[in-house]
TORLUM-542635 format. One record per residue: residue in one letter; x, y, z of N, C-alpha, C, O, CB in turn. Coordinates in steps of 0.05 Angstrom, whole numbers, padded with zeros to 5 digits, always signed. Glycine has a CB too. Layout:
N
aXYZXYZXYZXYZXYZ...
END
This chain:
273
m+00019-00031-00003-00002+00001+00000+00016+00022-00006+00038+00019+00005-00015+00011+00035l+00015+00043-00021+00031+00069-00024+00018+00098-00012-00004+00107-00018+00034+00073-00056h+00032+00108+00004+00028+00124+00014+00025+00157-00005+00038+00156-00026+00046+00118+00032g+00013+00180-00002+00014+00194-00018+00039+00215-00010+00056+00209+00007-00012+00203-00022r+00039+00240-00025+00064+00260-00028+00055+00269+00002+00032+00268+00011+00064+00289-00058g+00081+00277+00016+00083+00287+00039+00075+00266+00058+00068+00276+00079+00069+00310+00040s+00073+00248+00057+00071+00221+00081+00092+00207+00083+00113+00214+00071+00050+00199+00075t+00091+00179+00101+00105+00155+00088+00091+00130+00098+00071+00131+00112+00137+00154+00096g+00100+00112+00091+00087+00085+00097+00077+00081+00128+00054+00076+00135+00109+00062+00091a+00096+00083+00142+00082+00088+00173+00066+00102+00180+00054+00097+00200+00094+00094+00192e+00059+00127+00165+00038+00141+00170+00012+00131+00159-00008+00131+00173+00043+00165+00161f+00013+00123+00135-00004+00117+00124-00017+00087+00135-00041+00083+00132+00005+00120+00100a-00002+00071+00145-00010+00050+00157-00030+00050+00182-00051+00037+00186+00011+00039+00163e-00014+00073+00198-00027+00078+00215-00064+00092+00220-00081+00090+00238-00009+00089+00221e-00061+00104+00194-00086+00124+00190-00106+00100+00178-00129+00095+00187-00078+00155+00166l-00095+00090+00158-00120+00067+00142-00124+00045+00167-00148+00041+00170-00106+00046+00107f-00111+00035+00180-00117+00020+00200-00135+00035+00224-00148+00020+00239-00090+00009+00208s-00136+00055+00226-00151+00066+00245-00179+00076+00238-00194+00083+00256-00136+00087+00256g-00189+00076+00209-00212+00078+00198-00230+00052+00195-00223+00032+00182-00207+00090+00176r-00255+00056+00209-00272+00034+00215-00293+00033+00189-00303+00052+00179-00286+00039+00245l-00297+00012+00184-00319+00003+00160-00348+00011+00175-00365+00021+00161-00318-00036+00152s-00352+00007+00200-00375+00011+00205-00372+00005+00244-00353-00007+00254-00395-00010+00184k-00393+00015+00257-00387-00001+00289-00387-00028+00284-00368-00041+00293-00411+00004+00315q-00410-00043+00268-00400-00073+00272-00373-00086+00264-00359-00100+00278-00417-00088+00259d-00368-00074+00230-00349-00085+00225-00320-00082+00234-00301-00098+00229-00351-00083+00207g-00320-00060+00249-00293-00056+00256-00270-00040+00235-00272-00020+00220-00284-00085+00262y-00254-00052+00238-00225-00043+00222-00214-00063+00198-00212-00087+00201-00200-00041+00244l-00206-00045+00170-00202-00064+00152-00185-00091+00157-00190-00114+00149-00192-00050+00132a-00161-00082+00175-00146-00108+00176-00152-00126+00191-00138-00146+00194-00124-00106+00182s-00176-00122+00204-00190-00149+00224-00205-00166+00199-00212-00190+00200-00219-00136+00255h-00210-00149+00176-00230-00177+00152-00214-00192+00140-00223-00210+00125-00248-00166+00124f-00183-00187+00143-00165-00199+00133-00148-00218+00148-00126-00221+00139-00152-00183+00124p-00155-00230+00169-00128-00246+00180-00114-00264+00162-00124-00275+00143-00133-00263+00203g-00093-00266+00170-00068-00279+00152-00051-00265+00132-00029-00274+00127-00077-00299+00137w-00064-00240+00119-00056-00222+00103-00035-00203+00110-00037-00190+00131-00076-00210+00096r-00012-00201+00094+00014-00186+00106+00012-00166+00096+00009-00168+00071+00043-00196+00101w+00010-00137+00106+00011-00115+00090+00035-00097+00089+00046-00092+00111-00011-00101+00096v+00042-00089+00068+00070-00082+00066+00069-00049+00061+00051-00043+00046+00084-00099+00040f+00081-00030+00069+00077+00004+00069+00101+00012+00059+00107+00032+00072+00071+00020+00099p+00120+00008+00042+00139+00021+00035+00132+00056+00036+00111+00069+00036+00147+00007+00008s+00158+00062+00035+00162+00098+00037+00182+00100+00023+00202+00086+00021+00168+00115+00065c+00174+00129+00009+00193+00138-00014+00212+00161-00008+00213+00169+00015+00177+00147-00038r+00224+00170-00022+00249+00188-00020+00243+00210-00015+00219+00214-00022+00265+00189-00040m+00254+00230-00005+00250+00262-00006+00255+00271-00027+00277+00266-00035+00264+00277+00011l+00240+00286-00043+00248+00298-00065+00242+00328-00060+00231+00335-00039+00235+00286-00089w+00250+00344-00077+00256+00376-00083+00225+00380-00095+00217+00369-00115+00286+00384-00109s+00207+00399-00078+00186+00402-00092+00189+00436-00107+00197+00456-00096+00161+00396-00071t+00179+00434-00134+00176+00463-00145+00154+00475-00140+00156+00499-00141+00179+00466-00172a+00135+00467-00136+00106+00470-00126+00110+00485-00099+00106+00509-00101+00090+00440-00121f+00117+00476-00078+00121+00480-00051+00147+00494-00039+00149+00506-00017+00120+00456-00041q+00172+00490-00065+00190+00496-00053+00208+00483-00031+00228+00494-00021+00182+00512-00048e+00201+00465-00026+00211+00451-00004+00216+00419-00009+00204+00407-00026+00191+00456+00017e+00235+00408+00006+00234+00375+00007+00211+00365+00024+00201+00372+00045+00261+00362+00018m+00207+00348+00009+00182+00325+00013+00178+00307+00009+00182+00301-00015+00164+00325+00008p+00168+00286+00027+00166+00257+00018+00152+00253-00006+00127+00255-00005+00154+00241+00039a+00167+00247-00036+00144+00240-00060+00154+00220-00075+00179+00216-00076+00137+00265-00081w+00141+00210-00086+00147+00189-00102+00166+00200-00133+00188+00194-00142+00116+00174-00109f+00144+00222-00143+00160+00234-00167+00145+00264-00156+00127+00270-00140+00153+00218-00206e+00163+00278-00174+00155+00305-00169+00129+00309-00192+00130+00303-00216+00183+00328-00173a+00108+00320-00178+00087+00336-00191+00086+00365-00186+00083+00373-00163+00061+00326-00182h+00090+00382-00203+00091+00409-00206+00070+00413-00202+00068+00430-00183+00099+00420-00226s+00042+00404-00214+00017+00413-00219-00006+00392-00221-00006+00375-00239+00018+00429-00243l-00021+00395-00206-00050+00378-00211-00075+00397-00222-00097+00390-00230-00060+00363-00179t-00068+00417-00220-00095+00429-00238-00084+00430-00271-00097+00434-00291-00106+00468-00227d-00059+00425-00270-00054+00418-00300-00029+00399-00303-00006+00407-00305-00048+00445-00317i-00036+00372-00303-00023+00356-00301+00004+00344-00321+00021+00327-00319-00042+00343-00298t-00005+00367-00343+00021+00365-00361+00043+00382-00364+00061+00382-00381+00014+00364-00383a+00039+00399-00343+00062+00419-00336+00080+00414-00321+00078+00409-00297+00054+00439-00324k+00107+00413-00338+00128+00410-00332+00139+00381-00327+00158+00374-00313+00129+00425-00315q+00122+00364-00344+00122+00331-00341+00149+00322-00346+00157+00298-00343+00101+00315-00363n+00164+00343-00354+00197+00325-00360+00211+00317-00322+00228+00301-00315+00229+00358-00384l+00194+00336-00305+00201+00335-00277+00187+00312-00259+00188+00309-00235+00194+00361-00265q+00177+00298-00275+00160+00268-00261+00175+00247-00275+00171+00225-00265+00122+00264-00269m+00191+00249-00296+00207+00218-00309+00216+00207-00294+00208+00184-00288+00229+00218-00328d+00245+00224-00281+00265+00205-00262+00251+00194-00241+00250+00170-00239+00290+00221-00247g+00236+00212-00221+00220+00198-00211+00201+00169-00209+00199+00150-00194+00214+00210-00211i+00191+00176-00227+00167+00149-00231+00184+00125-00250+00173+00104-00253+00132+00161-00255r+00205+00129-00258+00219+00112-00274+00236+00098-00241+00236+00073-00240+00240+00131-00302e+00247+00112-00219+00262+00103-00200+00243+00092-00182+00253+00077-00166+00280+00123-00188s+00219+00095-00180+00194+00087-00159+00180+00066-00170+00168+00051-00155+00173+00110-00151v+00178+00062-00198+00168+00043-00209+00191+00016-00210+00182-00007-00213+00159+00055-00236d+00217+00020-00207+00239+00003-00212+00237-00005-00177+00236-00028-00171+00271+00020-00229y+00238+00010-00162+00236+00006-00130+00212-00019-00123+00214-00040-00111+00225+00038-00114l+00189-00005-00137+00165-00024-00130+00169-00048-00141+00171-00069-00128+00139-00014-00140l+00171-00046-00163+00180-00078-00176+00201-00095-00165+00196-00119-00166+00191-00075-00204q+00222-00088-00156+00236-00103-00133+00217-00106-00106+00229-00110-00084+00265-00085-00125i+00197-00106-00105+00184-00108-00079+00166-00121-00080+00157-00134-00060+00177-00089-00068l+00153-00120-00108+00140-00148-00113+00150-00165-00120+00139-00186-00113+00124-00151-00127k+00170-00167-00132+00189-00189-00135+00194-00200-00113+00200-00224-00115+00213-00183-00147v+00194-00192-00090+00213-00205-00072+00189-00218-00055+00194-00236-00039+00236-00184-00054e+00160-00207-00058+00137-00212-00044+00130-00236-00064+00126-00256-00050+00116-00185-00040v+00127-00240-00085+00118-00257-00098+00144-00285-00089+00136-00305-00077+00115-00244-00130e+00167-00282-00095+00192-00304-00084+00176-00309-00055+00175-00332-00046+00232-00289-00080r+00166-00290-00042+00159-00302-00009+00133-00322-00004+00128-00336+00016+00152-00276+00011l+00118-00316-00032+00094-00331-00035+00098-00350-00050+00079-00359-00062+00073-00318-00045g+00126-00364-00055+00126-00385-00072+00119-00381-00101+00112-00402-00112+00112-00401-00061g+00120-00356-00118+00117-00354-00139+00092-00349-00147+00088-00351-00171+00127-00370-00148v+00069-00343-00126+00036-00340-00132+00032-00312-00129+00027-00302-00107+00014-00358-00109s+00035-00297-00157+00043-00273-00158+00005-00262-00156-00005-00240-00151+00066-00266-00189i-00005-00282-00160-00043-00271-00158-00046-00271-00126-00068-00281-00119-00073-00301-00174n-00037-00265-00111-00039-00267-00087-00033-00240-00067-00037-00236-00044-00023-00289-00083i-00019-00222-00092-00014-00198-00091-00033-00186-00098-00045-00191-00118+00005-00191-00103v-00040-00161-00075-00051-00137-00082-00043-00111-00077-00042-00104-00053-00070-00138-00076l-00037-00091-00101-00022-00067-00106-00041-00045-00101-00062-00043-00114-00010-00066-00137g-00037-00027-00081-00052-00002-00078-00042+00017-00065-00022+00014-00052-00073-00004-00067g-00057+00042-00066-00043+00068-00055-00067+00092-00059-00089+00091-00069-00013+00076-00075i-00052+00114-00047-00078+00129-00049-00064+00160-00063-00040+00165-00063-00096+00133-00014s-00080+00172-00070-00065+00197-00085-00037+00196-00098-00039+00180-00117-00061+00217-00065q-00011+00208-00096+00013+00199-00114+00023+00173-00107+00042+00165-00121+00036+00217-00112g+00013+00159-00088+00015+00130-00090-00002+00110-00105+00005+00088-00116+00013+00123-00067a-00027+00121-00104-00031+00099-00122-00031+00113-00153-00045+00101-00169-00061+00083-00113a-00017+00136-00162-00014+00143-00189+00020+00123-00195+00025+00109-00215-00014+00184-00192v+00034+00127-00177+00055+00107-00185+00048+00088-00183+00057+00073-00200+00076+00105-00175g+00027+00076-00163+00018+00047-00171+00008+00032-00196+00015+00009-00203+00000+00043-00159l-00010+00051-00209-00016+00053-00237+00002+00039-00252+00002+00017-00262-00018+00080-00245w+00025+00062-00251+00048+00059-00268+00061+00028-00271+00068+00016-00291+00069+00079-00258t+00062+00021-00242+00076+00000-00232+00052-00034-00240+00060-00057-00239+00082+00011-00194l+00033-00028-00245+00017-00039-00255+00016-00045-00280+00013-00068-00289+00001-00030-00249l+00019-00023-00294+00023-00020-00329+00053-00032-00334+00057-00040-00357+00022+00019-00342c+00071-00034-00320+00095-00043-00324+00091-00071-00318+00110-00082-00329+00117-00030-00310q+00077-00089-00306+00077-00113-00311+00075-00136-00336+00053-00142-00347+00063-00115-00297t+00093-00144-00342+00100-00159-00366+00097-00186-00371+00095-00197-00392+00123-00156-00371r+00095-00197-00344+00090-00226-00353+00056-00229-00367+00034-00217-00364+00095-00247-00321a+00066-00253-00384+00033-00257-00398+00019-00271-00388-00005-00271-00393+00028-00267-00424k+00027-00283-00376+00017-00314-00364+00005-00311-00337-00014-00325-00328+00045-00338-00359s+00017-00290-00322+00013-00285-00289+00013-00251-00280+00025-00231-00288+00042-00301-00270r-00008-00256-00262-00013-00230-00259-00018-00221-00229-00030-00236-00214-00034-00223-00276i-00011-00199-00222-00017-00197-00189-00051-00207-00191-00066-00215-00209-00010-00157-00174g-00056-00202-00163-00091-00205-00150-00109-00184-00162-00131-00189-00173-00094-00199-00112g-00095-00154-00159-00115-00142-00169-00096-00113-00156-00075-00113-00144-00149-00152-00159f-00113-00091-00163-00110-00064-00153-00127-00042-00142-00148-00037-00153-00102-00054-00169v-00118-00027-00116-00135-00011-00108-00127+00020-00105-00109+00024-00089-00142-00021-00086g-00137+00041-00117-00132+00063-00123-00147+00080-00107-00170+00073-00106-00135+00067-00147a-00141+00101-00092-00160+00120-00081-00149+00145-00088-00124+00148-00089-00164+00117-00052s-00170+00171-00093-00162+00193-00102-00137+00193-00119-00118+00204-00108-00160+00209-00082c-00132+00182-00145-00116+00183-00158-00123+00191-00187-00145+00196-00197-00106+00162-00153w-00098+00193-00199-00096+00210-00231-00072+00189-00248-00057+00177-00233-00079+00251-00226l-00070+00187-00266-00045+00168-00280-00031+00194-00296-00041+00210-00312-00057+00137-00306p-00003+00192-00284+00010+00212-00302+00015+00206-00326+00016+00181-00329+00031+00221-00295f+00021+00221-00352+00020+00224-00377-00009+00199-00393-00011+00180-00408+00054+00217-00386a-00025+00214-00377-00045+00196-00388-00052+00194-00417-00058+00173-00429-00067+00201-00375v-00050+00216-00427-00056+00217-00455-00039+00205-00470-00047+00194-00490-00060+00241-00463d-00011+00204-00465+00007+00194-00476+00003+00158-00473+00002+00143-00493+00031+00207-00464v+00000+00151-00450-00008+00126-00444-00030+00115-00464-00025+00095-00477-00017+00125-00416e-00052+00127-00466-00075+00126-00481-00063+00116-00510-00067+00094-00521-00091+00155-00479r-00045+00140-00523-00041+00135-00547-00019+00113-00552-00014+00105-00575-00038+00158-00558f-00007+00107-00530+00012+00084-00533-00001+00053-00533+00004+00034-00548+00033+00088-00509l-00020+00056-00509-00026+00025-00504-00056+00023-00513-00067+00001-00515-00023+00013-00470g-00070+00046-00519-00100+00038-00519-00109+00030-00546-00104+00042-00567-00118+00062-00509g-00126+00000-00542-00131-00017-00567-00116-00035-00570-00121-00051-00588-00130-00006-00591v-00093-00037-00555-00067-00057-00564-00078-00081-00562-00075-00095-00582-00038-00056-00545c-00096-00093-00535-00108-00108-00539-00123-00125-00566-00120-00148-00574-00116-00099-00526n-00136-00108-00574-00155-00110-00604-00134-00110-00621-00144-00115-00643-00178-00085-00614t-00108-00107-00624-00087-00097-00649-00074-00127-00657-00059-00139-00641-00057-00070-00637k-00079-00135-00677-00063-00161-00689-00031-00158-00693-00016-00177-00689-00076-00169-00720n-00022-00133-00700+00009-00127-00699+00019-00105-00695+00006-00084-00694+00022-00133-00719l+00047-00108-00692+00057-00082-00682+00052-00063-00697+00047-00041-00688+00083-00081-00677e+00051-00068-00727+00051-00044-00746+00031-00027-00737+00033-00004-00726+00046-00050-00775s+00009-00040-00743-00016-00027-00744-00021-00011-00725-00035+00009-00731-00034-00041-00745s-00010-00014-00693-00016+00001-00675+00009+00021-00664+00011+00030-00642-00029-00016-00656s+00032+00024-00692+00048+00049-00681+00043+00071-00679+00019+00074-00682+00066+00054-00690i+00057+00096-00675+00051+00119-00674+00073+00142-00684+00093+00148-00672+00043+00120-00650s+00064+00154-00709+00082+00166-00717+00094+00191-00706+00118+00195-00709+00074+00168-00737e+00076+00210-00690+00092+00234-00679+00104+00222-00655+00099+00200-00645+00074+00261-00671t+00121+00242-00649+00135+00238-00623+00137+00258-00607+00133+00280-00618+00158+00230-00625s+00144+00258-00582+00144+00283-00561+00165+00274-00544+00174+00253-00552+00115+00288-00541d+00181+00286-00518+00188+00275-00500+00167+00265-00484+00177+00247-00470+00203+00290-00489a+00148+00267-00480+00129+00252-00457+00125+00223-00479+00126+00201-00468+00092+00274-00445l+00122+00223-00497+00114+00197-00513+00135+00181-00509+00132+00157-00505+00109+00201-00544t+00165+00195-00511+00188+00179-00514+00195+00170-00488+00210+00151-00485+00209+00194-00527f+00179+00188-00462+00182+00167-00440+00165+00146-00437+00173+00124-00429+00181+00178-00416v+00139+00151-00443+00115+00128-00442+00130+00098-00457+00127+00075-00448+00082+00140-00464e+00145+00106-00481+00153+00087-00495+00174+00071-00489+00177+00047-00495+00156+00096-00516s+00190+00085-00476+00217+00075-00459+00207+00061-00430+00222+00045-00419+00239+00104-00452m+00187+00068-00420+00172+00049-00398+00153+00032-00403+00147+00018-00384+00160+00063-00380l+00140+00028-00424+00119+00014-00431+00115-00007-00454+00095-00019-00461+00105+00031-00434g+00145-00009-00464+00151-00009-00495+00141-00045-00491+00125-00059-00503+00191+00003-00509a+00161-00051-00464+00158-00085-00457+00128-00089-00455+00115-00104-00471+00173-00096-00424t+00121-00080-00442+00087-00081-00442+00075-00082-00463+00056-00098-00463+00074-00060-00433k+00080-00071-00482+00065-00064-00506+00061-00088-00522+00040-00100-00529+00079-00043-00523q+00098-00096-00527+00106-00115-00536+00094-00143-00526+00085-00158-00544+00130-00111-00533s+00093-00150-00503+00082-00173-00491+00049-00173-00497+00039-00195-00501+00091-00172-00460l+00031-00149-00496+00003-00152-00504+00002-00156-00535-00017-00168-00545-00015-00128-00494l+00023-00145-00551+00010-00152-00577+00019-00183-00584+00006-00198-00598+00021-00129-00603e+00045-00192-00570+00048-00225-00575+00034-00240-00563+00037-00265-00566+00072-00237-00569n+00016-00230-00545-00009-00257-00539-00030-00248-00531-00043-00258-00512-00002-00280-00517g-00040-00219-00548-00067-00216-00549-00086-00213-00525-00078-00204-00503-00074-00236-00563g-00114-00223-00530-00135-00232-00508-00128-00248-00483-00139-00248-00461-00156-00248-00521s-00107-00262-00491-00098-00282-00465-00073-00273-00448-00061-00288-00433-00089-00313-00477h-00068-00248-00450-00051-00235-00432-00064-00228-00413-00086-00218-00414-00039-00215-00439a-00045-00236-00385-00056-00231-00360-00066-00203-00349-00085-00199-00335-00037-00241-00345l-00050-00186-00358-00053-00153-00351-00081-00144-00348-00086-00136-00325-00041-00134-00375p-00108-00143-00371-00125-00138-00377-00145-00145-00351-00160-00129-00339-00126-00149-00401s-00138-00181-00346-00159-00187-00322-00155-00185-00306-00169-00199-00292-00169-00203-00317t-00131-00165-00290-00123-00154-00270-00153-00140-00253-00162-00119-00261-00099-00133-00281p-00162-00150-00235-00185-00127-00227-00176-00107-00212-00159-00109-00194-00209-00138-00211v-00187-00085-00218-00181-00058-00209-00203-00044-00196-00225-00039-00207-00172-00041-00232f-00196-00037-00171-00216-00019-00161-00206+00011-00157-00185+00016-00146-00226-00030-00134l-00222+00030-00165-00211+00064-00167-00241+00071-00147-00263+00060-00149-00210+00083-00211g-00235+00090-00129-00255+00111-00120-00246+00134-00115-00224+00136-00105-00269+00105-00098h-00260+00153-00120-00249+00184-00116-00281+00197-00107-00304+00189-00110-00232+00201-00151g-00267+00219-00096-00288+00238-00082-00297+00259-00097-00281+00273-00109-00278+00250-00059i-00322+00265-00098-00335+00281-00132-00326+00306-00117-00325+00325-00132-00380+00281-00147d-00318+00314-00088-00307+00339-00075-00277+00338-00071-00264+00355-00060-00321+00342-00047d-00271+00321-00078-00235+00321-00075-00223+00352-00086-00224+00362-00109-00219+00292-00101a-00213+00362-00065-00197+00394-00068-00167+00389-00077-00152+00408-00081-00195+00413-00034y-00160+00366-00079-00131+00371-00093-00126+00348-00111-00103+00349-00118-00105+00373-00070v-00137+00329-00122-00139+00315-00146-00170+00318-00150-00187+00306-00136-00126+00282-00145d-00174+00335-00169-00201+00329-00184-00209+00305-00194-00194+00290-00206-00203+00342-00204i-00234+00302-00189-00251+00277-00197-00247+00277-00229-00249+00255-00238-00287+00279-00187s-00242+00294-00246-00241+00283-00275-00212+00270-00281-00206+00260-00302-00248+00309-00298l-00197+00272-00263-00168+00260-00272-00174+00234-00263-00166+00216-00277-00138+00272-00257g-00191+00228-00237-00193+00199-00234-00207+00188-00260-00199+00168-00272-00208+00190-00208r-00230+00204-00267-00243+00191-00292-00233+00187-00312-00241+00170-00329-00260+00201-00301q-00211+00203-00314-00190+00199-00337-00176+00175-00338-00171+00161-00357-00170+00218-00337a-00170+00172-00315-00150+00145-00306-00169+00127-00311-00157+00110-00325-00138+00142-00273r-00191+00120-00309-00206+00102-00312-00215+00094-00337-00218+00071-00343-00222+00105-00298d-00219+00113-00351-00220+00113-00380-00198+00102-00393-00203+00081-00405-00223+00138-00391v-00174+00111-00395-00159+00098-00405-00147+00066-00393-00135+00050-00407-00142+00116-00408l-00153+00062-00373-00145+00032-00366-00162+00015-00386-00154-00006-00396-00153+00022-00334a-00194+00033-00391-00216+00013-00400-00204+00007-00427-00206-00015-00438-00249+00026-00402k-00189+00029-00438-00184+00031-00471-00157+00013-00470-00150+00003-00492-00178+00067-00486i-00143+00008-00452-00124-00019-00453-00138-00041-00454-00126-00062-00456-00104-00023-00429g-00169-00042-00451-00174-00072-00438-00183-00079-00408-00198-00098-00402-00150-00088-00440i-00167-00057-00388-00175-00068-00360-00208-00058-00350-00217-00035-00348-00151-00053-00337v-00216-00074-00348-00243-00073-00332-00243-00058-00296-00237-00067-00275-00252-00109-00329v-00251-00036-00303-00247-00018-00274-00272-00019-00254-00291-00008-00264-00242+00018-00281q-00278-00029-00230-00298-00023-00210-00292+00015-00206-00269+00025-00203-00292-00047-00176w-00314+00028-00206-00304+00055-00202-00333+00064-00182-00357+00058-00186-00296+00075-00236k-00320+00080-00161-00340+00086-00145-00335+00111-00143-00312+00119-00146-00343+00072-00123e-00359+00131-00136-00357+00159-00119-00362+00167-00092-00374+00151-00077-00372+00175-00128y-00354+00186-00085-00361+00192-00056-00366+00224-00056-00364+00241-00074-00336+00182-00034a-00372+00225-00033-00373+00258-00020-00372+00259+00008-00384+00241+00020-00400+00274-00027g-00359+00280+00022-00357+00276+00047-00336+00275+00063-00332+00286+00085-00366+00262+00050a-00322+00261+00049-00294+00246+00058-00282+00265+00080-00294+00286+00082-00271+00242+00032e-00263+00262+00095-00245+00281+00113-00223+00287+00086-00219+00273+00065-00229+00262+00147e-00211+00309+00092-00187+00326+00083-00195+00335+00057-00182+00330+00036-00159+00310+00082e-00215+00347+00058-00233+00360+00040-00231+00347+00009-00225+00356-00013-00225+00393+00042g-00242+00313+00020-00254+00302+00001-00228+00280-00008-00230+00259-00020-00266+00325-00022h-00202+00295+00003-00180+00271-00004-00169+00253+00015-00146+00252+00025-00156+00281-00015w-00193+00237+00018-00177+00216+00036-00199+00190+00038-00220+00194+00025-00169+00231+00072l-00198+00168+00049-00225+00150+00046-00243+00159+00056-00238+00177+00073-00227+00124+00056k-00269+00152+00050-00301+00164+00055-00303+00134+00078-00302+00110+00072-00331+00166+00016e-00307+00147+00108-00316+00120+00124-00352+00125+00125-00364+00146+00120-00298+00120+00162p-00360+00100+00131-00350+00077+00129-00353+00063+00092-00347+00041+00083-00366+00060+00153e-00361+00081+00081-00372+00071+00048-00347+00063+00038-00346+00039+00033-00387+00096+00025k-00326+00076+00033-00305+00070+00014-00289+00052+00031-00278+00035+00017-00288+00094+00001l-00284+00051+00056-00272+00018+00063-00281+00000+00063-00268-00020+00062-00263+00010+00083e-00314-00001+00063-00331-00020+00060-00327-00033+00032-00324-00058+00031-00356-00009+00065d-00328-00017+00007-00324-00017-00019-00306-00036-00016-00311-00060-00018-00316+00008-00033i-00278-00023-00010-00252-00036-00007-00250-00067+00004-00233-00084-00002-00236-00018+00011a-00268-00068+00021-00260-00091+00035-00275-00112+00013-00264-00131+00003-00270-00091+00071a-00304-00104+00007-00316-00124-00005-00300-00133-00038-00298-00155-00047-00347-00115-00006f-00288-00101-00053-00271-00116-00071-00248-00134-00065-00242-00151-00082-00263-00100-00085l-00232-00131-00037-00214-00153-00038-00223-00180-00032-00216-00200-00045-00195-00147-00022r-00239-00180-00012-00261-00210-00008-00265-00222-00039-00259-00245-00044-00298-00201+00006a-00275-00205-00056-00287-00213-00079-00264-00232-00101-00269-00253-00113-00299-00185-00091i-00242-00217-00099-00213-00224-00113-00202-00253-00105-00189-00268-00118-00189-00200-00105g-00212-00256-00075-00205-00273-00068-00172-00291-00055-00166-00315-00050-00216-00276-00082t-00159-00262-00056-00137-00277-00050-00130-00278-00019-00144-00266-00002-00115-00266-00065h-00106-00294-00011-00100-00311+00009-00066-00316+00015-00050-00327+00000-00114-00337+00000e-00061-00301+00045-00038-00303+00046-00034-00320+00077-00053-00323+00093-00025-00274+00041e-00016-00328+00081-00009-00347+00104-00007-00333+00130-00012-00346+00150+00019-00363+00100r+00000-00308+00134+00007-00291+00155+00006-00262+00154+00015-00250+00134+00031-00295+00162v-00007-00251+00175-00010-00225+00182+00019-00215+00190+00035-00225+00205-00032-00223+00204d+00021-00186+00173+00052-00176+00182+00045-00146+00171+00033-00143+00150+00084-00194+00163v+00053-00125+00189+00052-00097+00173+00083-00083+00174+00092-00071+00193+00027-00075+00190v+00092-00085+00158+00117-00087+00142+00119-00049+00132+00101-00039+00118+00111-00113+00111n+00140-00034+00142+00141-00002+00134+00174-00011+00122+00191-00022+00135+00138+00030+00167e+00174-00005+00097+00202-00004+00086+00208+00022+00071+00192+00035+00057+00206-00027+00068k+00235+00028+00074+00245+00056+00061+00265+00052+00035+00286+00041+00031+00263+00073+00085i+00248+00067+00020+00265+00071-00013+00302+00075-00004+00309+00090+00013+00250+00109-00034c+00315+00062-00018+00345+00073-00011+00352+00095-00030+00374+00106-00029+00370+00048-00013
END
């Protein structure tokens, strides 16, 4: 589970596990005995928007215009995705290679980099169990759609080629080229489009406008991923948090539905090197 900008894995774990589903249903973790919860932390980065160092998975100069100064996002996304893929590799090995028992998730910027990590899954015959995102957006959404949209219905690489280039598209190609090739080679049998995804967003989110969440949903759909989408109102932090109890109950229902099972419960807070 990936925290947002300005937070840490330990903070996010404490806040997530203190939220109640309802008075009768208790806390999220109590519904999944035996699950291992991993909360990585990102590094400190200089924020051009706030003019200070803060924990961030990548530099996001503006959420009003997510295309502003996109070049500042590239190194952070690349490094964070590499780091998170290494964590996923370790956790899959811990489970004896059963990647379907892994669920990736996050909130805000953590969910944004989590979506990128999901899209960088190149294994054609195995997938993670699911993805949960709250109040998130998809960086480089337009370019991701241009590069991967409709690939699962494409018969060959040539027919889905893109003639125009830009720095943003070049970055997307460098990150998702292996994913695209794998999708083209395996078509409808590729594991990525069958990954269950839950996205929830506040209609009154003051920090990440709901239009950005809807854009992420739509881009994933054009890649062939079926998204369970929920909208909420009245959450804390000006709509930029998990609406209690509704959103937590929806997340719990999603996790139960995808039916992942792990052997032991553990909360692990890891720090990016």
